[in-house]
C-alpha positions in Angstrom: 79.4 79.8 85.8 77.2 78.4 88.6 75.3 80.8 91.0 76.4 80.4 94.6 74.5 81.1 97.8 74.9 80.9 101.5 72.5 78.2 102.8 73.8 77.7 106.4 75.7 79.6 109.1 76.6 78.8 112.7 79.1 80.2 115.2 80.5 79.4 118.6 79.8 81.9 121.4 82.4 84.7 121.8 84.1 84.1 125.1 87.3 85.4 126.6 88.9 82.0 127.2 88.0 78.5 126.1 89.4 75.2 127.4 91.0 72.7 125.0 93.6 72.8 122.3 94.6 75.6 119.9 93.6 73.6 116.8 89.9 74.6 117.3 88.5 71.1 117.3 86.6 71.5 120.5 84.9 74.7 119.2 84.3 73.4 115.7 82.6 70.1 116.4 79.5 71.7 118.0 79.4 74.3 115.2 79.5 71.6 112.5 76.7 69.7 114.3 74.4 72.8 114.3 75.2 73.5 110.7 74.4 70.0 109.6 71.2 69.9 111.6 70.1 73.2 110.0 70.7 72.1 106.4 70.0 68.4 106.7 73.4 67.6 105.2 76.1 65.3 106.4 79.9 65.3 106.0 79.6 63.1 103.0 77.5 65.7 101.2 80.2 68.4 101.3 82.2 68.6 98.1 84.9 71.0 99.3 86.2 72.2 102.7 88.2 75.3 103.3 89.4 76.9 106.5 91.0 80.1 107.8 93.2 80.3 110.9 96.8 81.2 112.0 99.6 78.9 113.0 101.3 81.9 114.5 98.3 82.3 116.8 98.1 78.6 117.6 101.8 78.5 118.4 102.6 75.5 116.3 103.0 74.4 112.7 100.1 72.9 110.7 97.5 73.5 113.4 95.0 73.8 110.5 95.7 70.1 109.6 95.0 69.1 113.2 91.7 71.0 112.9 90.6 68.4 110.3 90.1 66.1 113.2 86.8 67.9 113.7 85.8 66.7 110.2 87.0 63.1 110.5 89.7 61.2 108.6 87.3 59.1 106.5 86.0 59.3 103.9 88.7 61.3 102.2 87.9 65.0 101.6 89.0 67.8 99.3 90.4 70.5 101.6 92.3 73.8 101.5 93.3 76.5 103.9 94.2 80.2 104.1 96.5 81.7 106.7 94.2 84.6 107.3 90.5 85.3 108.2 88.2 82.6 106.9 86.3 85.2 104.8 89.1 84.7 102.3 88.6 80.9 102.6 85.0 81.5 101.6 86.2 83.4 98.6 88.3 80.3 97.6 85.3 78.1 98.1 83.1 80.4 96.1 85.6 80.2 93.1 85.6 76.4 93.5 81.8 76.2 93.1 81.6 78.9 90.4 84.1 76.9 88.2 82.1 73.7 88.6 84.6 71.8 90.7 82.2 71.4 93.6 78.5 71.7 94.2 78.7 72.3 98.0 81.4 73.7 100.3 81.8 74.2 104.0 84.0 77.0 105.1 85.2 77.5 108.7 87.5 79.7 110.7 88.8 79.6 114.3 91.1 81.3 116.7 92.1 80.8 120.3 93.6 84.2 121.1 93.8 83.4 124.8 96.6 80.9 124.3 99.3 83.4 123.3 100.5 87.0 123.2 98.2 88.4 120.6 99.6 91.9 120.3 103.1 90.5 119.8 101.8 88.1 117.2 100.0 90.9 115.4 103.2 92.9 115.1 104.5 90.1 112.8 102.2 91.2 110.0 104.0 94.6 109.8 107.0 95.4 107.6 109.6 92.8 108.7 112.6 95.0 108.2 111.8 98.3 109.9 108.6 97.9 111.9 108.3 94.4 113.3 111.6 94.6 115.1 110.1 97.5 117.1 107.2 95.2 118.2 104.6 97.9 117.8 101.4 97.4 119.9 98.4 96.9 117.6 96.2 99.1 119.8 98.8 101.9 119.9 99.1 101.8 116.1 95.3 102.1 115.8 95.5 105.0 118.2 97.8 106.8 115.7 95.2 106.3 113.0 92.4 107.5 115.2 94.3 110.6 116.1 95.0 111.4 112.4 91.2 111.3 111.7 90.4 113.5 114.7 92.9 116.1 113.7 91.6 116.1 110.1 88.0 116.6 111.4 86.8 113.2 110.0 85.4 112.0 113.4 85.5 112.9 117.1 85.8 110.9 120.3 82.1 111.4 120.8 81.4 109.9 117.3 83.6 106.9 118.2 81.8 106.4 121.6 78.4 106.5 119.8 79.6 103.7 117.5 80.5 101.6 120.6 77.2 102.3 122.3 75.2 101.4 119.1 77.1 98.2 118.8 76.3 97.2 122.4 72.6 98.0 122.0 72.4 95.9 118.7 74.2 93.0 120.4 71.4 92.7 123.0 69.7 90.4 120.5 72.8 88.4 119.7 73.3 85.5 122.1 76.8 84.9 120.9 78.1 88.4 121.8 80.7 89.1 124.4 79.6 92.7 125.1 76.1 94.1 125.1 74.0 96.5 127.0 72.2 99.8 127.1 75.3 102.0 127.5 75.3 105.7 126.3 78.1 107.5 124.6 78.2 110.0 127.5 78.9 107.2 130.0 81.6 105.7 127.8 83.4 109.0 127.4 84.0 109.1 131.1 86.2 106.0 130.9 90.0 106.4 131.0 92.2 106.2 127.9 93.8 102.9 126.9 95.9 104.4 124.1 94.9 108.0 123.6 92.5 108.7 121.9 91.3 105.1 122.3 89.4 103.9 125.3 88.5 100.3 126.1 85.2 100.6 124.3 86.9 101.7 121.2 88.7 98.4 120.8 87.0 95.1 119.9 87.1 92.6 122.7 89.3 89.8 121.5 87.7 86.4 122.0 88.2 82.8 121.3 85.7 81.6 118.7 84.8 79.7 115.6 82.3 79.9 112.8 81.2 78.0 109.7 79.2 78.6 106.5 77.8 76.2 103.9 77.8 77.3 100.3 75.8 75.6 97.5 75.3 76.1 93.8 72.1 76.8 91.9 69.4 74.2 92.3 71.2 72.6 95.2 70.9 75.9 97.1 67.2 76.2 96.4 66.8 72.6 97.6 68.6 73.3 100.9 67.1 76.7 101.8 63.7 78.4 101.2 65.5 81.8 100.8 69.2 81.4 99.9 71.4 84.4 100.2 72.9 84.6 96.7 76.4 86.0 96.3 76.1 88.6 93.5 79.4 90.4 94.1 82.6 89.3 95.7 85.9 91.2 95.5 89.0 91.8 97.6 91.8 94.3 97.2 95.0 95.1 99.0 96.9 98.3 100.0 100.6 98.5 100.8 101.6 97.3 104.3 103.9 100.3 104.6 102.0 102.5 107.0 103.9 105.6 106.0 103.2 105.1 102.3 99.4 105.3 102.5 96.7 107.7 103.8 95.5 106.0 107.0 92.4 108.2 107.1 90.8 106.4 104.1 90.8 102.9 102.6 91.5 102.8 98.8 91.3 99.0 98.8 87.8 99.1 100.4 86.6 101.7 97.9 88.0 99.6 95.0 86.5 96.3 96.2 83.1 97.9 96.8 83.1 99.4 93.3 83.9 96.1 91.8 81.3 94.2 93.9 78.5 96.6 93.3 77.2 97.9 96.7 74.5 100.3 95.4 71.1 99.7 97.1 72.3 97.6 100.1 69.9 97.8 103.0 72.2 96.1 105.6 76.0 96.1 106.1 78.1 94.0 108.4 81.5 95.7 108.9 84.6 94.1 110.2 85.9 97.2 112.1 88.0 96.2 115.1 88.1 99.9 116.3 85.3 102.4 116.5 87.0 105.0 114.2 87.5 102.3 111.6 83.7 101.7 111.6 83.3 105.4 110.7 86.1 105.2 108.1 84.6 102.2 106.4 81.1 103.7 106.2 82.7 106.6 104.4 84.7 104.4 102.1 81.7 102.2 101.2 79.3 105.2 100.8 76.8 103.9 103.4 74.0 106.4 104.1 71.8 106.7 107.1 69.2 104.4 105.5 71.6 101.4 105.8 71.4 99.3 108.9 75.0 98.8 110.0 76.0 95.8 112.2 72.6 94.6 113.4 74.5 91.7 115.0 76.6 94.2 117.1 79.7 93.6 114.9 83.2 92.8 116.1 82.9 95.5 118.9 80.6 93.0 120.6 83.0 90.1 120.2 86.1 89.5 117.9 87.2 86.0 117.4 90.4 86.2 115.4 90.4 84.6 112.0 86.6 84.0 112.1 85.3 87.5 112.6 85.3 88.4 108.9 83.5 85.1 108.0 80.9 85.9 110.7 80.2 89.2 109.0 79.2 87.3 105.9 77.2 84.8 107.9 75.4 87.6 109.7 74.6 89.5 106.5 73.3 86.3 104.9 71.1 85.7 108.0 69.4 89.1 107.3 68.7 88.0 103.8 67.5 84.5 104.7 65.2 85.8 107.4 63.6 88.2 104.9 64.8 91.3 106.8 66.7 92.6 103.8 66.8 92.0 100.0 70.4 93.2 99.6 73.2 93.1 102.1 76.9 93.8 102.3 79.5 92.0 104.3 83.1 93.4 104.8 86.2 91.6 106.1 89.7 93.0 106.8 93.1 91.6 107.3 96.5 93.1 107.8 97.5 96.3 109.8 95.0 99.2 109.9 92.6 97.9 107.2 95.4 96.9 104.8 93.4 94.2 102.9 89.7 94.4 102.5 87.0 92.1 101.1 83.5 93.0 100.1 80.8 90.4 99.6 77.3 91.4 98.3 74.4 89.1 98.9 70.8 89.2 97.6 67.5 87.4 98.3 65.1 86.5 95.4 
């Protein structure tokens, strides 16, 4: 099977609200332009296209088809889509290249959360018989998980505040971040509760946004990049969506995916943790020690574009490899309620 590497990555700035339609075209066109300028490729050079988004979020059927307007109707393309974070679209593209059906692939994700009632939309991923009819608030449900961990002594509110402060400090060097700054944990703990024990800083700021990654196989990757980020491990696992049927203070699917992907020796990790306590939970599940640099981009606590945030974690981890700041990096993406589905991608530089 062909080796596959990340050779290009670009994203739109994380902003609270963008003008334009919910199909992402206005956000995607500039992202594609930057990506093609970086790699020297054109639309005609892409063998496979795959996207991740949500028609529920867009508020209309087949919004992902409308997003193809950002690519162009001619010449014809080979295209696919996943109704979830684009990290899973990248997995599909990776399989397509590994099996020899394409030499290059462009993967993109987008979401315009400002257009709808996000918390109501997110409730639709819960158990449709017993939970969704109650329309549980996504932040409130996360608060229940955070409280369980506090009561079991797995983390404290101070630990959670330090995660938020570290994220904002790291995001100072990220021009696409929504939140950044020299904020201390002590200052954050003075803020009022949003959903006890969660404060505003414990919750990722939901933004409009888009991102795209170009994958290439073997010699093509070496031709396009001086230091490609080679994907050496790529796995995803799923836990039950029934919140009462699993231990919410750990993540078996993350542990299983990490074991299968091979995360030993990683120097950098980009974690898709929408809440501060989930950052701590994921570090424990992945076995990350103090020597690992976690979320040097600031992570999703500095800006969380729905259905693109997981893909951005892979792009940010690949950027560390391609810039020579790390030889082995880990990227994590999640989907579903309270870390239900988890994907782990391991990248290496050679």
